[in-house]
VMD Tcl script that builds the backbone (N, CA, C; Angstrom):
set m [mol new atoms 177]
animate dup $m
set s [atomselect $m all]
$s set {name element resname resid chain x y z} {
  {N N MET 1 A 0.756 -1.169 -0.018}
  {CA C MET 1 A -0.020 0.011 0.042}
  {C C MET 1 A 0.883 1.211 -0.051}
  {N N LYS 2 A 0.620 2.110 -0.872}
  {CA C LYS 2 A 1.340 3.484 -1.014}
  {C C LYS 2 A 0.772 4.436 -0.188}
  {N N TYR 3 A -0.588 4.535 -0.085}
  {CA C TYR 3 A -1.277 5.699 0.673}
  {C C TYR 3 A -2.008 5.124 1.905}
  {N N PHE 4 A -1.641 5.869 3.006}
  {CA C PHE 4 A -2.383 5.574 4.233}
  {C C PHE 4 A -3.289 6.462 4.745}
  {N N THR 5 A -3.215 7.683 4.268}
  {CA C THR 5 A -4.072 8.802 4.756}
  {C C THR 5 A -4.681 9.430 3.576}
  {N N VAL 6 A -5.706 10.260 3.920}
  {CA C VAL 6 A -6.368 11.032 2.919}
  {C C VAL 6 A -5.349 12.208 2.425}
  {N N GLU 7 A -4.678 12.718 3.464}
  {CA C GLU 7 A -3.727 13.797 3.111}
  {C C GLU 7 A -2.727 13.446 2.135}
  {N N GLN 8 A -2.164 12.126 2.304}
  {CA C GLN 8 A -1.129 11.645 1.452}
  {C C GLN 8 A -1.701 11.510 -0.019}
  {N N VAL 9 A -2.913 11.112 -0.184}
  {CA C VAL 9 A -3.482 10.947 -1.445}
  {C C VAL 9 A -3.645 12.387 -2.187}
  {N N VAL 10 A -4.190 13.239 -1.338}
  {CA C VAL 10 A -4.445 14.633 -1.830}
  {C C VAL 10 A -3.086 15.269 -2.281}
  {N N GLU 11 A -2.132 15.161 -1.499}
  {CA C GLU 11 A -0.836 15.747 -1.702}
  {C C GLU 11 A -0.243 15.132 -3.009}
  {N N ALA 12 A -0.388 13.834 -3.149}
  {CA C ALA 12 A 0.081 13.231 -4.394}
  {C C ALA 12 A -0.516 13.689 -5.661}
  {N N LEU 13 A -1.831 13.871 -5.534}
  {CA C LEU 13 A -2.653 14.433 -6.668}
  {C C LEU 13 A -2.199 15.913 -6.853}
  {N N LYS 14 A -2.045 16.757 -5.905}
  {CA C LYS 14 A -1.624 18.082 -6.138}
  {C C LYS 14 A -0.388 18.187 -6.804}
  {N N THR 15 A 0.581 17.355 -6.341}
  {CA C THR 15 A 2.052 17.523 -6.830}
  {C C THR 15 A 2.174 16.819 -8.133}
  {N N GLY 16 A 1.202 16.144 -8.571}
  {CA C GLY 16 A 1.404 15.308 -9.781}
  {C C GLY 16 A 1.985 13.981 -9.699}
  {N N ALA 17 A 2.297 13.543 -8.487}
  {CA C ALA 17 A 2.886 12.196 -8.271}
  {C C ALA 17 A 1.886 11.043 -8.548}
  {N N ALA 18 A 0.592 11.387 -8.518}
  {CA C ALA 18 A -0.462 10.416 -8.961}
  {C C ALA 18 A -1.472 11.289 -9.744}
  {N N ARG 19 A -2.048 10.492 -10.591}
  {CA C ARG 19 A -3.072 11.154 -11.576}
  {C C ARG 19 A -4.414 10.765 -10.974}
  {N N ARG 20 A -5.491 11.513 -11.222}
  {CA C ARG 20 A -6.802 11.315 -10.680}
  {C C ARG 20 A -7.347 9.935 -11.153}
  {N N HIS 21 A -7.011 9.610 -12.312}
  {CA C HIS 21 A -7.433 8.268 -12.817}
  {C C HIS 21 A -6.884 7.039 -12.018}
  {N N GLN 22 A -5.675 7.131 -11.561}
  {CA C GLN 22 A -4.994 6.176 -10.845}
  {C C GLN 22 A -5.642 6.118 -9.506}
  {N N ILE 23 A -5.944 7.155 -8.877}
  {CA C ILE 23 A -6.614 7.258 -7.538}
  {C C ILE 23 A -8.035 6.612 -7.722}
  {N N TYR 24 A -8.700 6.990 -8.734}
  {CA C TYR 24 A -10.036 6.468 -8.990}
  {C C TYR 24 A -9.974 4.881 -9.161}
  {N N ASP 25 A -8.996 4.374 -9.847}
  {CA C ASP 25 A -8.852 2.988 -10.110}
  {C C ASP 25 A -8.627 2.330 -8.662}
  {N N ASN 26 A -7.801 2.905 -7.919}
  {CA C ASN 26 A -7.575 2.408 -6.502}
  {C C ASN 26 A -8.971 2.294 -5.705}
  {N N PHE 27 A -9.745 3.398 -5.837}
  {CA C PHE 27 A -11.067 3.382 -5.200}
  {C C PHE 27 A -11.914 2.319 -5.744}
  {N N ALA 28 A -11.939 2.110 -7.067}
  {CA C ALA 28 A -12.787 1.119 -7.671}
  {C C ALA 28 A -12.433 -0.255 -7.192}
  {N N GLN 29 A -11.170 -0.513 -7.176}
  {CA C GLN 29 A -10.586 -1.885 -6.789}
  {C C GLN 29 A -10.820 -2.016 -5.379}
  {N N ALA 30 A -10.660 -1.170 -4.461}
  {CA C ALA 30 A -11.031 -1.265 -3.047}
  {C C ALA 30 A -12.400 -1.662 -2.792}
  {N N ARG 31 A -13.208 -0.926 -3.561}
  {CA C ARG 31 A -14.743 -1.120 -3.330}
  {C C ARG 31 A -15.131 -2.546 -3.869}
  {N N TYR 32 A -14.531 -2.947 -4.918}
  {CA C TYR 32 A -14.818 -4.310 -5.589}
  {C C TYR 32 A -14.334 -5.415 -4.605}
  {N N ARG 33 A -13.264 -5.162 -4.015}
  {CA C ARG 33 A -12.639 -6.233 -3.157}
  {C C ARG 33 A -13.225 -6.195 -1.775}
  {N N GLY 34 A -14.012 -5.247 -1.513}
  {CA C GLY 34 A -14.774 -5.221 -0.132}
  {C C GLY 34 A -14.037 -4.469 0.976}
  {N N PHE 35 A -12.946 -3.742 0.544}
  {CA C PHE 35 A -12.235 -2.784 1.482}
  {C C PHE 35 A -12.939 -1.498 1.546}
  {N N THR 36 A -14.021 -1.469 2.356}
  {CA C THR 36 A -14.912 -0.252 2.476}
  {C C THR 36 A -14.112 0.958 2.999}
  {N N GLU 37 A -13.266 0.737 3.994}
  {CA C GLU 37 A -12.472 1.811 4.542}
  {C C GLU 37 A -11.499 2.423 3.617}
  {N N ARG 38 A -10.811 1.537 2.773}
  {CA C ARG 38 A -9.955 2.002 1.800}
  {C C ARG 38 A -10.673 2.833 0.693}
  {N N ALA 39 A -11.765 2.248 0.278}
  {CA C ALA 39 A -12.616 2.920 -0.767}
  {C C ALA 39 A -13.089 4.348 -0.296}
  {N N ALA 40 A -13.492 4.447 1.121}
  {CA C ALA 40 A -13.835 5.664 1.566}
  {C C ALA 40 A -12.690 6.708 1.554}
  {N N LEU 41 A -11.461 6.158 1.890}
  {CA C LEU 41 A -10.329 7.011 1.953}
  {C C LEU 41 A -10.111 7.602 0.546}
  {N N PHE 42 A -10.147 6.811 -0.522}
  {CA C PHE 42 A -9.918 7.326 -1.778}
  {C C PHE 42 A -11.013 8.131 -2.315}
  {N N LYS 43 A -12.185 7.924 -1.995}
  {CA C LYS 43 A -13.430 8.736 -2.443}
  {C C LYS 43 A -13.298 10.071 -1.791}
  {N N THR 44 A -13.077 10.092 -0.406}
  {CA C THR 44 A -12.841 11.472 0.278}
  {C C THR 44 A -11.750 12.193 -0.380}
  {N N ALA 45 A -10.555 11.596 -0.626}
  {CA C ALA 45 A -9.427 12.293 -1.201}
  {C C ALA 45 A -9.865 12.799 -2.662}
  {N N LEU 46 A -10.572 12.042 -3.387}
  {CA C LEU 46 A -10.928 12.557 -4.718}
  {C C LEU 46 A -11.911 13.764 -4.559}
  {N N ASP 47 A -12.777 13.742 -3.563}
  {CA C ASP 47 A -13.699 14.811 -3.370}
  {C C ASP 47 A -12.983 16.112 -2.990}
  {N N ILE 48 A -12.012 15.919 -2.096}
  {CA C ILE 48 A -11.215 17.188 -1.670}
  {C C ILE 48 A -10.437 17.730 -2.804}
  {N N PHE 49 A -9.764 16.763 -3.630}
  {CA C PHE 49 A -9.006 17.195 -4.782}
  {C C PHE 49 A -9.850 17.937 -5.700}
  {N N ASP 50 A -11.099 17.362 -6.107}
  {CA C ASP 50 A -11.975 18.008 -7.025}
  {C C ASP 50 A -12.326 19.412 -6.579}
  {N N GLN 51 A -12.595 19.542 -5.218}
  {CA C GLN 51 A -12.981 20.903 -4.738}
  {C C GLN 51 A -11.766 21.905 -4.876}
  {N N TRP 52 A -10.596 21.425 -4.314}
  {CA C TRP 52 A -9.292 22.203 -4.576}
  {C C TRP 52 A -9.080 22.598 -5.965}
  {N N LYS 53 A -9.239 21.675 -6.942}
  {CA C LYS 53 A -9.026 21.923 -8.426}
  {C C LYS 53 A -10.118 22.988 -8.820}
  {N N LYS 54 A -11.224 22.845 -8.438}
  {CA C LYS 54 A -12.374 23.841 -8.792}
  {C C LYS 54 A -12.006 25.199 -8.256}
  {N N GLU 55 A -11.661 25.334 -7.000}
  {CA C GLU 55 A -11.331 26.640 -6.416}
  {C C GLU 55 A -10.170 27.220 -7.024}
  {N N ASN 56 A -9.181 26.486 -7.360}
  {CA C ASN 56 A -7.979 27.088 -8.084}
  {C C ASN 56 A -8.217 27.471 -9.503}
  {N N LYS 57 A -9.094 26.850 -10.053}
  {CA C LYS 57 A -9.435 27.127 -11.457}
  {C C LYS 57 A -10.166 28.488 -11.554}
  {N N GLU 58 A -10.935 28.756 -10.571}
  {CA C GLU 58 A -11.826 29.991 -10.519}
  {C C GLU 58 A -10.934 31.201 -10.310}
  {N N SER 59 A -9.812 30.971 -9.528}
  {CA C SER 59 A -9.050 32.237 -9.181}
  {C C SER 59 A -8.001 32.565 -10.128}
}
mol reanalyze $m
mol bondsrecalc $m
mol representation Tube
mol addrep $m
């Protein structure tokens, strides 16, 4: 496992170390395999990143 916290995932997305598609794939795989806590971690990180991206695009 590469990411253990929501903050790590969001930071990787912001810096470009990970792409949104990769994180979404991780979310989908975690959900498919029944890892609900991991799926929630990735979903929360995606929501935070999307909001951050939207706010930065407007300014």
